[in-house]
C-alpha positions as CSV (number, residue, x, y, z in Angstrom):
1,M,50.7,31.4,151.1
2,K,53.6,33.7,151.2
3,L,56.3,35.2,149.0
4,S,59.6,35.9,150.5
5,A,63.3,35.2,149.9
6,K,62.8,31.6,149.7
7,L,60.3,29.3,148.2
8,T,62.1,26.5,149.2
9,L,64.0,23.6,148.3
10,A,61.4,21.5,149.8
11,L,58.7,22.8,147.7
12,S,60.8,22.1,144.6
13,I,59.7,25.2,142.8
14,A,61.8,26.7,140.1
15,L,61.1,30.4,140.3
16,A,63.0,32.2,137.7
17,G,61.7,33.7,134.6
18,G,62.3,30.5,132.7
19,A,64.9,28.9,134.9
20,M,64.3,25.5,136.4
21,T,64.9,23.8,139.6
22,T,65.9,20.1,139.6
23,V,64.9,18.2,142.7
24,H,67.2,15.3,143.7
25,A,64.9,13.1,145.7
26,A,65.6,10.2,147.9
27,G,66.8,7.4,145.7
28,G,66.3,9.4,142.6
29,G,68.7,10.8,140.1
30,G,67.3,14.2,139.4
31,A,63.6,14.0,139.7
32,I,61.1,13.4,142.5
33,V,60.8,9.7,143.2
34,N,57.2,8.7,142.7
35,N,55.5,5.4,143.6
36,P,52.1,5.4,142.0
37,G,50.2,2.4,143.2
38,A,52.6,1.9,146.1
39,A,51.7,-1.1,148.2
40,E,51.2,-0.6,152.0
41,G,53.5,-3.6,152.7
42,K,56.5,-2.0,151.0
43,H,58.5,0.9,152.2
44,F,60.6,3.2,149.9
45,D,63.4,3.2,152.5
46,P,65.0,-0.2,153.4
47,K,65.6,1.3,156.9
48,G,62.0,2.5,157.2
49,T,59.4,0.9,159.4
50,L,55.8,-0.1,158.8
51,P,52.8,1.1,160.9
52,S,53.0,-0.4,164.4
53,K,50.0,-2.0,166.1
54,F,49.6,1.2,168.1
55,T,49.4,3.3,165.0
56,M,46.9,0.9,163.4
57,E,44.8,1.0,166.7
58,L,44.9,4.8,166.8
59,R,43.7,4.8,163.1
60,K,40.9,2.5,164.0
61,G,39.9,4.6,166.9
62,V,39.8,7.8,164.9
63,S,37.8,6.2,162.2
64,A,35.2,5.3,164.8
65,T,34.9,8.8,166.2
66,L,34.8,11.0,163.1
67,P,31.7,11.6,160.9
68,F,32.9,9.7,157.8
69,E,29.3,9.1,156.9
70,D,29.1,12.8,156.0
71,K,29.9,12.7,152.2
72,R,28.9,16.3,151.4
73,D,32.5,17.4,150.7
74,F,32.9,14.7,148.1
75,D,29.6,15.6,146.5
76,E,30.7,19.3,146.4
77,A,34.2,18.4,145.1
78,K,32.7,16.6,142.1
79,K,29.9,19.1,141.4
80,G,30.2,21.1,138.2
81,F,32.8,18.8,136.6
82,I,33.2,19.5,132.9
83,A,36.3,17.8,131.7
84,E,39.6,16.3,132.7
85,P,42.6,16.7,130.4
86,P,44.0,13.6,128.6
87,Y,47.4,14.0,130.2
88,K,48.7,13.9,133.8
89,Q,51.9,15.9,133.3
90,I,52.6,19.5,132.5
91,M,56.1,20.2,131.1
92,A,58.2,23.2,132.1
93,D,59.6,25.5,129.5
94,A,63.0,24.3,130.5
95,G,62.1,20.7,129.5
96,H,61.5,19.0,132.9
97,V,58.2,18.0,134.4
98,A,56.6,21.0,136.1
99,W,53.5,19.2,137.4
100,D,52.6,15.6,137.7
101,M,49.2,14.8,139.2
102,G,49.6,11.2,138.2
103,S,52.2,10.6,140.8
104,Y,49.4,10.6,143.4
105,Q,47.0,8.3,141.6
106,W,47.7,5.5,144.1
107,L,45.5,7.5,146.5
108,L,42.5,6.6,144.3
109,Q,42.8,2.8,144.8
110,G,40.0,2.9,147.4
111,K,42.4,1.4,149.9
112,D,42.8,2.4,153.6
113,F,46.5,3.0,154.1
114,Q,47.5,2.3,157.7
115,S,50.5,4.7,157.4
116,I,48.2,7.7,156.8
117,H,45.8,9.2,159.4
118,P,42.3,8.3,158.1
119,S,41.1,11.9,158.3
120,L,44.2,13.1,156.4
121,Q,43.7,10.4,153.8
122,R,40.2,11.6,153.3
123,Q,41.6,15.1,152.7
124,A,44.2,13.8,150.3
125,V,41.6,12.1,148.2
126,L,39.5,15.2,148.1
127,N,42.5,17.1,146.8
128,M,42.7,14.8,143.8
129,A,40.3,16.9,141.8
130,Y,41.8,17.5,138.4
131,G,40.3,19.4,135.5
132,L,37.7,22.0,134.6
133,Y,34.7,22.7,136.9
134,E,31.7,25.0,136.7
135,V,31.0,27.0,139.8
136,V,28.2,29.3,138.6
137,P,26.5,28.1,135.4
138,G,27.9,30.0,132.4
139,K,29.7,32.5,134.6
140,I,32.3,31.2,137.0
141,Y,34.7,28.3,136.5
142,Q,37.8,26.8,138.1
143,V,40.7,24.6,136.9
144,R,41.7,22.5,139.8
145,G,44.6,20.1,140.3
146,Y,47.1,22.1,138.2
147,D,49.1,23.5,141.1
148,L,48.8,23.9,144.9
149,A,46.1,26.6,144.4
150,N,43.1,26.7,142.1
151,I,42.9,29.1,139.2
152,S,39.4,30.7,138.8
153,F,37.8,32.2,135.7
154,I,35.0,34.7,135.8
155,K,33.3,35.1,132.4
156,G,32.8,38.8,131.6
157,D,31.0,40.4,128.6
158,T,34.1,39.9,126.4
159,G,36.8,38.0,128.2
160,W,38.1,36.2,131.3
161,I,38.7,37.7,134.7
162,I,41.3,35.4,136.3
163,Y,41.6,35.0,140.1
164,D,45.0,33.7,141.3
165,P,47.2,32.6,138.3
166,L,49.0,29.8,140.3
167,T,52.7,29.5,141.0
168,A,54.2,28.9,137.6
169,A,53.7,30.3,134.1
170,E,53.5,26.8,132.7
171,T,50.6,25.6,134.8
172,S,48.6,28.8,134.5
173,R,49.2,28.8,130.7
174,A,48.0,25.2,130.5
175,A,44.9,26.0,132.6
176,L,44.0,29.0,130.3
177,A,44.5,26.9,127.2
178,F,42.3,24.1,128.6
179,I,39.4,26.3,129.5
180,N,39.6,28.1,126.1
181,E,39.7,24.7,124.4
182,K,36.5,23.6,126.2
183,L,34.5,26.8,126.4
184,G,35.8,28.9,123.6
185,K,38.8,31.2,123.4
186,R,38.4,34.6,125.2
187,P,41.0,37.3,126.0
188,V,42.1,37.9,129.6
189,V,40.7,41.3,130.6
190,A,41.7,41.3,134.3
191,V,43.6,39.4,136.9
192,V,43.1,39.5,140.6
193,Y,45.8,38.5,143.1
194,S,43.9,37.4,146.2
195,H,47.0,37.8,148.4
196,S,50.7,38.0,148.7
197,H,51.8,34.4,148.5
198,G,53.7,33.0,145.5
199,D,51.1,30.3,144.5
200,H,48.6,33.1,143.9
201,F,50.6,35.3,141.6
202,G,53.7,33.5,140.4
203,G,52.1,32.2,137.2
204,V,50.8,35.6,136.0
205,R,53.1,35.7,133.0
206,G,51.4,32.5,131.7
207,V,48.1,34.4,131.3
208,V,48.9,38.1,130.5
209,D,51.6,40.2,128.9
210,E,53.2,42.8,131.1
211,A,52.8,45.4,128.4
212,D,49.1,45.0,128.5
213,V,49.1,45.6,132.2
214,R,51.3,48.7,132.0
215,S,49.1,50.1,129.2
216,G,45.9,49.5,131.2
217,K,44.5,47.1,128.6
218,V,44.4,44.4,131.4
219,M,43.5,45.4,134.9
220,L,45.6,43.8,137.5
221,I,43.9,44.1,140.9
222,A,45.4,43.5,144.4
223,A,45.1,44.9,147.9
224,D,46.9,48.0,148.9
225,G,50.3,47.0,150.3
226,F,50.5,43.9,148.1
227,M,53.9,44.6,146.6
228,E,55.5,45.3,149.9
229,A,54.1,42.2,151.5
230,A,54.9,40.0,148.5
231,I,58.5,41.1,148.6
232,S,59.4,41.7,152.3
233,E,57.5,39.0,154.2
234,N,60.1,36.9,155.8
235,V,63.0,37.9,153.5
236,F,65.4,38.4,156.3
237,A,65.1,34.9,157.7
238,G,64.7,33.3,154.2
239,N,67.6,30.9,154.3
240,A,66.5,29.4,157.6
241,M,62.9,29.1,156.4
242,N,64.2,27.5,153.3
243,R,65.7,24.7,155.3
244,R,62.8,24.4,157.7
245,M,60.3,24.3,154.8
246,Q,61.9,21.0,153.8
247,W,60.6,19.6,157.0
248,Q,57.1,21.1,156.9
249,Y,56.5,20.2,153.3
250,A,58.8,17.2,152.9
251,V,58.2,17.0,149.1
252,L,61.7,15.7,148.6
253,L,60.3,12.5,150.1
254,P,58.8,9.9,147.7
255,R,55.1,10.3,146.9
256,D,54.1,7.1,148.7
257,P,51.9,5.9,151.6
258,H,55.0,6.1,153.8
259,G,56.1,9.5,152.4
260,H,54.5,12.5,150.9
261,V,50.7,12.2,150.4
262,D,49.3,15.7,150.3
263,Q,49.8,19.3,151.2
264,A,46.4,19.8,152.9
265,I,45.3,22.8,150.7
266,G,46.4,21.0,147.5
267,K,48.6,18.2,146.3
268,N,51.9,20.0,145.8
269,V,53.6,23.0,144.2
270,A,54.4,23.3,140.5
271,A,58.1,23.2,139.6
272,G,58.0,25.8,136.8
273,S,58.9,29.4,136.2
274,A,57.4,32.1,138.2
275,G,57.2,35.9,137.9
276,L,55.6,39.0,139.3
277,I,53.8,41.9,137.5
278,A,52.9,44.8,139.6
279,P,49.2,45.5,140.0
280,N,47.8,48.6,138.4
281,R,44.6,48.8,140.5
282,L,44.9,48.7,144.3
283,I,42.0,48.1,146.8
284,S,42.5,50.3,149.8
285,K,39.0,50.6,151.5
286,D,37.5,48.0,153.8
287,F,34.9,47.3,151.2
288,E,35.3,48.5,147.6
289,E,33.3,47.9,144.4
290,I,34.7,47.6,140.9
291,T,32.9,46.6,137.7
292,V,35.1,45.1,135.0
293,D,33.8,43.8,131.7
294,G,30.3,43.8,133.0
295,V,31.1,41.9,136.2
296,K,30.5,43.7,139.5
297,M,33.0,42.7,142.2
298,V,32.7,43.9,145.9
299,F,36.1,43.5,147.5
300,Q,36.6,42.9,151.2
301,N,40.1,43.8,152.5
302,A,41.1,41.0,154.8
303,P,44.6,41.9,156.1
304,D,46.4,40.2,159.0
305,T,44.7,36.9,158.4
306,E,46.4,34.1,156.4
307,A,48.6,36.7,154.8
308,P,49.5,40.3,155.6
309,V,47.2,41.5,152.8
310,Q,44.3,39.6,151.3
311,L,41.1,40.2,149.4
312,N,37.8,38.4,149.6
313,T,35.3,39.1,146.8
314,Y,31.5,39.0,146.5
315,F,29.8,38.8,143.1
316,P,26.3,40.2,143.7
317,Q,25.1,39.3,140.2
318,F,25.9,35.6,140.8
319,K,25.4,35.5,144.6
320,A,28.9,34.0,144.8
321,F,31.4,34.6,147.5
322,W,35.2,34.2,146.9
323,A,36.8,33.4,150.2
324,A,40.5,33.7,149.0
325,E,42.6,31.7,151.5
326,V,40.7,33.0,154.5
327,V,38.3,30.1,154.3
328,T,39.4,26.8,152.7
329,G,38.9,23.1,153.4
330,T,41.0,23.2,156.5
331,I,42.0,25.2,159.5
332,H,45.2,27.0,158.5
333,N,48.4,27.9,160.2
334,I,48.5,30.4,163.0
335,Y,52.0,29.4,163.7
336,T,53.8,28.0,160.6
337,T,56.4,25.5,161.6
338,R,58.8,26.6,158.9
339,G,59.0,29.9,160.8
340,A,57.0,33.1,160.2
341,A,55.4,35.8,162.2
342,V,52.5,34.4,164.2
343,R,49.2,35.1,162.6
344,N,46.3,36.8,164.2
345,A,43.6,34.2,165.0
346,H,41.4,36.8,166.7
347,N,41.4,39.1,163.6
348,W,41.0,36.1,161.3
349,S,37.8,35.2,163.1
350,K,36.5,38.8,162.9
351,V,37.1,38.9,159.2
352,I,35.2,35.7,158.6
353,N,32.4,37.0,160.8
354,E,32.2,40.2,158.7
355,A,32.0,38.1,155.5
356,L,29.3,36.0,157.1
357,Y,27.0,39.0,157.8
358,K,28.0,41.1,154.8
359,F,27.8,38.5,152.1
360,G,27.0,35.1,153.7
361,Q,23.3,35.9,154.3
362,E,22.5,35.8,150.6
363,S,25.4,33.8,148.9
364,E,24.5,30.7,147.1
365,V,28.0,29.5,146.4
366,M,31.3,30.0,148.1
367,F,34.6,29.2,146.4
368,A,38.2,29.8,147.2
369,S,41.8,29.7,146.1
370,H,42.1,26.2,147.5
371,S,39.8,23.2,148.1
372,W,36.3,23.0,146.6
373,P,33.2,25.2,146.6
374,R,30.2,25.0,148.9
375,W,26.7,25.4,147.5
376,G,23.5,26.5,149.2
377,N,23.1,29.3,151.7
378,D,22.7,27.0,154.7
379,R,25.9,25.1,153.8
380,I,27.9,28.3,153.3
381,Q,26.8,29.7,156.7
382,E,27.6,26.4,158.3
383,V,31.2,26.4,157.0
384,L,31.7,30.1,157.7
385,R,30.5,29.7,161.3
386,A,32.6,26.6,161.9
387,Q,35.8,28.3,160.7
388,R,34.9,31.6,162.5
389,D,34.4,29.8,165.7
390,A,37.5,27.6,165.3
391,Y,39.8,30.6,165.0
392,A,38.0,32.5,167.8
393,N,38.2,29.5,170.1
394,L,41.9,29.0,169.4
395,N,42.4,32.6,170.5
396,N,40.0,32.9,173.3
397,Q,40.4,29.5,175.0
398,T,44.1,29.7,174.8
399,L,44.2,33.2,176.5
400,H,41.7,31.9,179.0
401,Y,44.2,29.3,180.2
402,V,47.1,31.7,179.9
403,N,45.3,34.0,182.3
404,K,45.1,31.0,184.7
405,G,48.8,30.4,184.5
406,V,49.1,27.8,181.8
407,T,52.4,28.3,179.9
408,I,53.5,28.0,176.3
409,N,55.0,24.6,177.2
410,E,51.8,23.3,178.6
411,I,49.0,24.8,176.6
412,H,49.0,22.2,173.8
413,N,48.3,19.5,176.4
414,V,45.5,21.5,178.0
415,Y,43.6,23.1,175.0
416,E,40.8,21.0,173.6
417,V,38.9,21.7,170.4
418,P,35.2,21.9,171.3
419,R,33.4,18.6,170.5
420,S,31.0,20.1,168.1
421,L,34.0,21.5,166.1
422,Q,35.8,18.2,166.2
423,Q,32.8,16.8,164.3
424,S,33.0,19.4,161.6
425,W,35.2,18.5,158.6
426,A,35.5,22.2,157.9
427,A,37.2,22.7,161.2
428,R,39.8,20.0,161.0
429,S,43.5,21.0,161.1
430,Y,45.1,19.5,158.0
431,H,47.4,22.4,157.1
432,G,47.7,24.0,160.5
433,D,48.1,22.0,163.6
434,V,46.1,22.6,166.8
435,Q,49.0,22.0,169.1
436,N,51.3,24.3,167.3
437,N,48.6,26.9,166.7
438,V,47.7,27.4,170.4
439,R,51.4,27.7,171.2
440,G,51.6,30.4,168.5
441,V,48.7,32.3,170.2
442,V,50.6,32.2,173.5
443,N,53.8,33.4,171.8
444,R,51.9,36.2,170.0
445,F,50.6,37.7,173.3
446,I,53.2,36.9,175.9
447,G,56.2,35.5,174.0
448,H,58.3,32.3,174.2
449,F,59.3,32.5,177.9
450,D,57.2,30.4,180.2
451,G,58.0,32.3,183.3
452,N,60.2,29.6,184.8
453,P,63.7,31.2,185.5
454,T,65.3,27.8,184.5
455,N,64.0,28.5,180.9
456,L,65.1,32.1,180.8
457,I,68.6,31.3,179.6
458,P,68.4,27.7,178.4
459,L,71.5,25.7,177.6
460,S,72.0,24.7,173.9
461,P,70.9,21.1,173.3
462,K,74.5,20.1,172.6
463,D,75.5,21.3,176.1
464,S,72.4,20.1,178.0
465,A,72.2,16.7,176.4
466,P,75.4,15.2,177.8
467,L,74.2,16.2,181.3
468,Y,71.0,14.3,180.8
469,V,72.7,11.3,179.4
470,E,75.1,11.1,182.3
471,M,72.4,11.5,184.9
472,M,70.2,8.9,183.2
473,G,73.0,6.4,183.4
474,G,74.5,6.4,179.9
475,S,73.5,5.4,176.5
476,A,72.8,1.7,177.2
477,R,70.1,2.6,179.8
478,I,68.5,5.2,177.5
479,I,68.4,2.9,174.5
480,A,66.9,0.1,176.7
481,K,64.2,2.5,178.0
482,G,63.7,3.9,174.5
483,K,63.0,0.4,173.2
484,A,60.6,-0.2,176.0
485,L,58.7,3.0,175.4
486,I,58.4,2.3,171.7
487,A,57.2,-1.2,172.4
488,Q,54.5,0.3,174.5
489,G,53.5,2.8,171.8
490,K,54.7,5.8,173.9
491,Y,56.5,7.4,171.0
492,L,56.6,11.0,172.3
493,H,58.0,9.7,175.6
494,A,60.6,7.8,173.6
495,T,61.6,10.9,171.6
496,E,62.1,12.9,174.8
497,I,65.0,10.7,175.9
498,L,66.3,9.5,172.6
499,N,66.6,13.1,171.3
500,K,68.9,13.8,174.3
501,L,71.1,10.8,173.4
502,V,71.3,11.8,169.7
503,F,72.5,15.3,170.6
504,A,75.0,13.9,173.2
505,E,76.2,11.2,170.8
506,P,75.5,12.1,167.2
507,R,77.2,9.0,165.8
508,N,75.3,6.6,168.0
509,Q,73.5,4.7,165.2
510,E,71.3,2.7,167.4
511,A,70.0,5.8,169.1
512,R,69.4,7.5,165.7
513,R,67.6,4.4,164.4
514,L,65.3,4.3,167.4
515,L,64.6,8.0,167.3
516,A,63.8,7.7,163.6
517,D,61.4,4.7,164.3
518,A,59.6,6.8,166.9
519,F,59.4,9.8,164.5
520,E,58.0,7.7,161.7
521,Q,55.1,6.3,163.8
522,L,54.3,9.8,165.0
523,G,54.2,10.9,161.4
524,Y,51.9,8.1,160.4
525,Q,49.6,9.1,163.3
526,A,49.4,12.8,162.4
527,E,46.4,14.4,160.9
528,S,48.2,17.6,160.0
529,T,50.4,17.5,156.9
530,S,52.9,19.8,158.6
531,V,53.3,17.5,161.5
532,R,53.3,14.3,159.4
533,N,55.9,15.8,157.0
534,T,58.1,17.1,159.8
535,F,58.3,13.7,161.6
536,L,58.9,11.7,158.4
537,Q,61.5,14.1,157.1
538,G,63.2,13.9,160.5
539,A,63.2,10.1,160.3
540,F,64.6,10.1,156.8
541,E,67.4,12.5,157.7
542,L,68.4,10.5,160.8
543,R,68.7,7.4,158.7
544,N,70.1,8.8,155.5
545,G,71.1,12.5,155.8
546,L,69.5,15.0,153.4
547,P,67.4,13.5,150.6
548,G,69.9,13.1,147.8
549,G,70.9,16.7,147.3
550,V,69.4,20.1,146.7
551,P,67.7,21.9,143.9
552,V,69.5,24.2,141.6
553,R,68.9,27.7,142.9
554,S,67.2,30.0,140.5
555,S,66.6,33.7,140.7
556,V,63.3,35.5,140.4
557,P,64.0,38.6,138.3
558,D,60.5,40.1,138.7
559,V,60.7,40.0,142.5
560,I,64.2,41.3,142.7
561,R,63.4,44.3,140.5
562,A,60.5,45.1,142.8
563,M,62.6,45.0,146.0
564,S,63.7,48.3,147.4
565,T,67.3,49.2,147.6
566,E,66.7,49.7,151.3
567,Q,65.5,46.1,151.7
568,W,68.7,44.9,149.9
569,L,70.9,47.0,152.1
570,D,69.1,45.7,155.2
571,F,69.8,42.1,154.0
572,L,73.5,42.9,153.6
573,G,73.4,43.9,157.3
574,I,72.1,40.4,158.1
575,S,74.5,38.6,155.7
576,M,77.7,40.1,157.1
577,D,79.7,38.3,159.8
578,P,79.7,40.6,162.8
579,K,82.7,38.9,164.4
580,K,84.9,39.7,161.4
581,A,83.7,43.4,161.5
582,E,85.1,44.2,165.0
583,G,87.2,47.4,164.7
584,M,86.0,48.3,161.2
585,R,84.4,51.7,160.6
586,F,83.5,53.4,157.4
587,T,80.8,55.4,155.6
588,I,79.7,54.9,152.0
589,N,77.3,57.0,149.9
590,L,75.3,55.0,147.4
591,V,73.7,56.9,144.5
592,T,71.4,55.4,141.9
593,P,70.8,58.2,139.3
594,D,68.1,56.4,137.2
595,N,65.6,56.5,140.0
596,G,67.0,59.5,141.9
597,E,67.7,57.6,145.1
598,K,70.6,58.2,147.6
599,Y,71.6,56.2,150.6
600,L,74.1,56.6,153.4
601,I,75.6,53.3,154.5
602,E,77.6,53.1,157.8
603,L,79.6,50.4,159.5
604,S,80.2,51.0,163.2
605,N,80.1,48.8,166.2
606,A,80.2,45.7,164.0
607,T,76.8,46.7,162.6
608,L,75.8,47.8,159.1
609,T,73.0,50.4,158.9
610,N,71.6,52.5,156.1
611,I,69.3,55.6,155.8
612,K,67.5,56.6,152.7
613,G,67.7,60.2,151.4
614,Q,70.9,61.0,153.3
615,Q,74.5,61.4,152.2
616,A,77.7,61.7,154.4
617,K,79.5,65.0,153.9
618,N,82.9,63.4,153.8
619,P,82.3,59.7,152.9
620,D,85.1,57.2,152.7
621,L,83.6,56.0,149.4
622,T,80.8,57.0,147.0
623,I,79.3,54.3,144.7
624,T,77.3,55.5,141.7
625,L,75.4,53.1,139.5
626,D,71.9,52.8,138.1
627,R,69.3,50.8,140.0
628,A,68.8,48.8,136.8
629,E,72.5,47.7,137.1
630,L,72.1,47.1,140.8
631,N,69.4,44.6,140.0
632,R,71.9,42.5,138.2
633,I,74.2,42.5,141.2
634,M,71.4,41.6,143.5
635,M,70.6,38.6,141.3
636,G,74.3,37.5,141.3
637,V,74.6,38.0,137.5
638,V,77.4,40.5,137.6
639,S,79.8,42.0,140.1
640,F,80.6,45.6,140.9
641,D,84.0,45.1,139.3
642,D,82.3,43.9,136.1
643,L,80.2,47.1,136.0
644,I,83.2,49.3,136.7
645,K,85.1,47.8,133.8
646,A,82.1,48.3,131.6
647,G,81.7,52.0,132.7
648,K,78.3,51.3,134.3
649,A,79.4,51.9,137.9
650,R,81.8,54.4,139.5
651,F,83.8,54.4,142.7
652,D,84.9,57.8,144.1
653,G,87.2,57.7,147.1
654,D,88.9,54.9,149.0
655,R,87.9,51.5,147.7
656,K,89.0,49.8,151.0
657,P,85.5,50.0,152.7
658,F,83.9,48.2,149.7
659,D,86.5,45.4,149.9
660,Q,86.1,45.2,153.6
661,L,82.3,44.9,153.3
662,R,82.6,42.3,150.6
663,S,85.0,40.3,152.9
664,L,82.3,40.3,155.6
665,M,79.6,38.7,153.4
666,T,78.4,35.2,154.4
667,S,76.9,32.7,151.9
668,F,73.8,31.2,153.4
669,T,73.0,27.7,152.3
670,P,69.7,26.0,153.2
671,N,71.3,22.6,154.2
672,F,72.3,23.2,157.8
673,E,71.7,20.4,160.3
674,I,68.5,20.5,162.3
675,L,69.3,17.2,164.1
676,P,73.0,16.4,164.7
677,G,74.8,14.2,162.2
678,T,72.5,15.0,159.2
679,A,75.3,16.6,157.1
680,P,74.4,17.1,153.4
681,K,75.5,14.5,150.9
682,S,76.5,17.3,148.5
683,P,77.3,20.9,149.0
684,A,74.6,23.5,148.4
685,A,75.3,26.6,146.3
686,G,75.5,29.7,148.4
687,L,74.8,33.3,147.5
688,A,77.4,35.4,145.6
689,P,78.6,38.4,147.7
690,F,75.8,41.1,147.6
691,A,73.3,38.7,145.9
692,L,69.9,38.2,147.3
693,P,68.1,35.0,148.3
694,D,66.1,34.0,145.3
695,Q,62.9,32.1,145.8
696,L,59.2,32.6,146.4
697,D,57.4,31.3,149.4
698,V,54.0,29.7,149.6
699,D,52.1,28.9,152.7
């Protein structure tokens, strides 16, 4: 899961050092609407629809073809259970609820919900694990169900080695307190970040003190390149991803059989305070061994898989393999629908294969940052091979068809998961989605263009839709045909034409209602949480607009302090409005004495560029301030003028370029329309001029 300039409204994470995010959910007044024990016959939205006969038939058909008699996952998910805490909520330091596992208890009623794909419901129930579990007797433990990820504890000679301290300080602190209560209090001697996504490091301040890391008292281990990946991955498109994440994760929807049911790799994400402490021990070799507090750890660098940097770990003393987020209880995203660089399915498969032959031949338990452990060497090898082959097949079969002329707009209707993998629960796509993943592989290798000149310069939907509507004979004929297709259960066909009508006539309420009805049934039928959530969020917004508002934005001081000045200047180049910059030209020297850095900033050709280590001989303006003060500007806490008045910043030369640059800044807000006519019910706060986006990203 990934950190960037965003962790999104949809994920409802408050990611400031102590700040909170309030989520205004559908029908709620400031907290997520939960419907524990929700009945299938009731819908949280009076405009919503119940499962159609076609959806129920599809569910019945799926149930007949998948190996539901294989209960091994359930046995493994329960194995090693020690204790469950007496509460279901964890409170944030700011006073709100940071974590509420109880809001999903309705999943444990033992009822088959017709509005949830049966395979996805199975996964959602498996993800209800909550409490302390023993992985290796007396040595390795996990606290599960406290956040999207698991937090793992390895017992050393004197203290705990913690793997992945969750998203929020509140949940990681609660997990540490719980294991200390049950097994005896021990100090934390080391922390390992498995990879560069926020749900694997954001809670670090809940388990260790930064001073102990800086002094070396606590070893904080990560892969070489961790800080760069944790800060830069997807920063530049952060606002767009923020908005799109609301659709992929849809956690602003009620927790209900007709709404949010699961996040595939866990229930949800904690709404607490997150931070970041820089590691003091980096793993740079392909395989590297470290012994900490009597525990030998063999790290496997696994870059370019689920994250840009990632570490698997083998514990030879315990014959235990930690699979990080390379191998979990689902096939992951190759293409993430919120938007991200396409991941490398080929390399992902290779890394799993390396692990299989390096560690998997003797491992007796495999555990990970999500899902549940697998025990026994045969079982471990079975799961490793299934996931290895699933990623390899995604890559190889897709490219096989690409080389036969199948395009990005056809591949998802041609590619088939091999039957043997279809019968493997370890190879089901709950987080990722096969249809989007194969399109991602095509895009990775040959790009978005399908080779058809018609699609080389496509019209925007608002321009093409009226043409289609006119040629199809107008809205009445489209609505009639849409109703007919929906009545036949041909929901994708219905969306093809109704989407055109909604773009051509955004205020056509009947068209919007019909499109929402089709989206809702497609959501009910989806096995992937990303697909389900996207269709259900789309249905909600077509009917109601954005779900009741947006969270309070909150900064992440640890992350901003760790960002380079160059990254901030690059983001200013993205934030400025180029149309307003026509004819402007200037050079600015930026000097930050406390860290000895200098930058040359230039505006020309309506483009802002920067270069580190250079200074213009005759700049229009020189700005001098400490990087420590620049951090405050980047967070939107103070302005340059505030610092000048306080004597903490100095302008030498003509101030005009600065005022011009400030006038070009655009405030991005993650509430733009994805479908027409879904304007926000309340304005979203934008960024102050020169301030950075401010959230972490998981996924």
